C-alpha positions as a Markdown table, in Angstrom:
| # | Residue | x | y | z |
|---|---|---|---|---|
| 1 | Met | 87.2 | 21.6 | 12.1 |
| 2 | Asn | 87.6 | 24.8 | 10.3 |
| 3 | Val | 84.2 | 26.3 | 9.3 |
| 4 | Cys | 85.6 | 29.5 | 7.8 |
| 5 | Met | 87.2 | 27.7 | 4.8 |
| 6 | Gln | 85.3 | 28.1 | 1.5 |
| 7 | Leu | 84.2 | 24.8 | 0.1 |
| 8 | Thr | 85.2 | 23.6 | -3.4 |
| 9 | Asp | 82.5 | 22.5 | -5.8 |
| 10 | Glu | 83.5 | 18.9 | -5.2 |
| 11 | Glu | 83.0 | 19.3 | -1.4 |
| 12 | Arg | 79.6 | 20.9 | -1.9 |
| 13 | Val | 78.5 | 18.0 | -4.1 |
| 14 | Tyr | 79.9 | 15.5 | -1.5 |
| 15 | Leu | 78.2 | 17.2 | 1.5 |
| 16 | Asn | 74.9 | 17.5 | -0.4 |
| 17 | Ala | 75.0 | 13.8 | -1.4 |
| 18 | Ala | 75.7 | 12.8 | 2.2 |
| 19 | Ala | 72.7 | 14.9 | 3.3 |
| 20 | Leu | 70.5 | 13.2 | 0.8 |
| 21 | Gly | 71.8 | 9.8 | 1.5 |
| 22 | Asp | 72.9 | 9.5 | -2.1 |
| 23 | Val | 75.4 | 6.6 | -1.7 |
| 24 | Pro | 76.5 | 6.4 | -5.4 |
| 25 | Ile | 77.6 | 10.1 | -5.4 |
| 26 | Val | 79.3 | 9.8 | -2.0 |
| 27 | Arg | 81.1 | 6.7 | -3.2 |
| 28 | Gln | 82.1 | 8.5 | -6.4 |
| 29 | Ser | 83.3 | 11.5 | -4.5 |
| 30 | Leu | 85.4 | 9.2 | -2.1 |
| 31 | Gly | 86.7 | 7.3 | -5.1 |
| 32 | Glu | 87.9 | 10.5 | -6.7 |
| 33 | Thr | 89.7 | 11.5 | -3.5 |
| 34 | Ser | 92.4 | 8.9 | -4.2 |
| 35 | Cys | 93.0 | 10.4 | -7.6 |
| 36 | Asn | 92.5 | 14.0 | -6.8 |
| 37 | Asp | 93.3 | 15.8 | -3.6 |
| 38 | Thr | 90.7 | 18.6 | -4.0 |
| 39 | Leu | 88.2 | 16.9 | -1.8 |
| 40 | Asn | 88.7 | 17.1 | 2.0 |
| 41 | Val | 86.6 | 14.2 | 3.3 |
| 42 | Asn | 86.4 | 16.0 | 6.7 |
| 43 | Cys | 85.1 | 19.3 | 5.3 |
| 44 | Val | 82.1 | 20.9 | 6.9 |
| 45 | Asp | 79.3 | 23.1 | 5.7 |
| 46 | Tyr | 78.7 | 26.7 | 6.9 |
| 47 | Met | 77.0 | 25.3 | 10.1 |
| 48 | Gly | 80.0 | 23.1 | 10.9 |
| 49 | Arg | 78.3 | 19.8 | 9.9 |
| 50 | Ser | 80.5 | 17.1 | 8.4 |
| 51 | Ala | 79.3 | 14.6 | 5.7 |
| 52 | Leu | 78.9 | 12.0 | 8.5 |
| 53 | His | 76.8 | 14.4 | 10.6 |
| 54 | Leu | 74.6 | 15.0 | 7.5 |
| 55 | Ala | 74.3 | 11.3 | 6.8 |
| 56 | Val | 73.2 | 10.8 | 10.5 |
| 57 | Asp | 70.6 | 13.5 | 9.9 |
| 58 | Ser | 69.2 | 11.7 | 6.9 |
| 59 | Glu | 69.4 | 8.4 | 8.8 |
| 60 | Ser | 71.1 | 6.8 | 5.8 |
| 61 | Met | 72.8 | 3.8 | 7.4 |
| 62 | Glu | 74.6 | 2.9 | 4.1 |
| 63 | Thr | 76.1 | 6.4 | 3.8 |
| 64 | Val | 77.1 | 6.4 | 7.5 |
| 65 | Glu | 78.9 | 3.0 | 7.1 |
| 66 | Leu | 80.6 | 4.2 | 4.0 |
| 67 | Leu | 81.9 | 7.3 | 5.6 |
| 68 | Leu | 83.1 | 5.8 | 8.9 |
| 69 | Asp | 86.3 | 4.4 | 7.4 |
| 70 | Arg | 87.2 | 7.7 | 5.8 |
| 71 | Val | 86.5 | 10.6 | 8.1 |
| 72 | Asn | 88.7 | 11.5 | 11.1 |
| 73 | Phe | 88.0 | 10.6 | 14.7 |
| 74 | Glu | 86.7 | 14.1 | 15.5 |
| 75 | Cys | 83.9 | 13.8 | 12.9 |
| 76 | Ile | 83.0 | 10.4 | 14.2 |
| 77 | Glu | 82.8 | 11.6 | 17.9 |
| 78 | Glu | 80.6 | 14.6 | 16.9 |
| 79 | Ser | 78.3 | 12.4 | 14.8 |
| 80 | Leu | 77.9 | 9.9 | 17.6 |
| 81 | Leu | 76.7 | 12.6 | 19.9 |
| 82 | His | 74.4 | 13.9 | 17.2 |
| 83 | Ala | 73.0 | 10.4 | 16.6 |
| 84 | Ile | 72.4 | 10.0 | 20.4 |
| 85 | Ser | 70.6 | 13.4 | 20.6 |
| 86 | Lys | 68.4 | 12.3 | 17.6 |
| 87 | Gly | 67.6 | 9.0 | 19.2 |
| 88 | Ala | 68.8 | 7.1 | 16.2 |
| 89 | Thr | 69.7 | 3.9 | 18.1 |
| 90 | Lys | 70.8 | 1.8 | 15.1 |
| 91 | Ile | 73.2 | 4.5 | 13.9 |
| 92 | Val | 74.4 | 5.0 | 17.5 |
| 93 | Lys | 75.4 | 1.3 | 17.7 |
| 94 | Val | 77.3 | 1.4 | 14.3 |
| 95 | Val | 79.1 | 4.7 | 15.1 |
| 96 | Ser | 79.9 | 3.8 | 18.7 |
| 97 | Met | 81.5 | 0.5 | 17.4 |
| 98 | Ser | 83.6 | 2.6 | 15.0 |
| 99 | Cys | 84.6 | 5.0 | 17.8 |
| 100 | Tyr | 85.6 | 2.0 | 20.0 |
| 101 | Cys | 87.7 | 0.5 | 17.1 |
| 102 | Ala | 89.3 | 3.8 | 16.2 |
| 103 | Glu | 90.2 | 4.4 | 19.9 |
| 104 | Cys | 91.8 | 1.0 | 20.1 |
| 105 | Asp | 93.9 | 1.8 | 17.0 |
| 106 | Leu | 95.2 | 4.9 | 18.7 |
| 107 | Phe | 96.8 | 2.8 | 21.4 |
| 108 | Ile | 98.4 | 0.1 | 19.2 |
């Protein structure tokens, strides 16, 4: 993850929505991704936190589930470790299943 890149306005809105657990805005941002390539779904804030990391922080299960199918494996791994360190057991279960499934897809 490249922390030095400057975020676009769309990426700032996306990360802020993930941090707040604002599912409609995250969904809208992800929907616009298919039409417009200005949003990098794996972007990170100045502290190196991805949208998934921020969603784990806010303990927004719906946002976490929405992002799991979109972000790269590196974001998922880092967010799993973050969820473990927070003691967010429900999120750990959901994210770890996603890690397991993503890992299986790598070998197929």
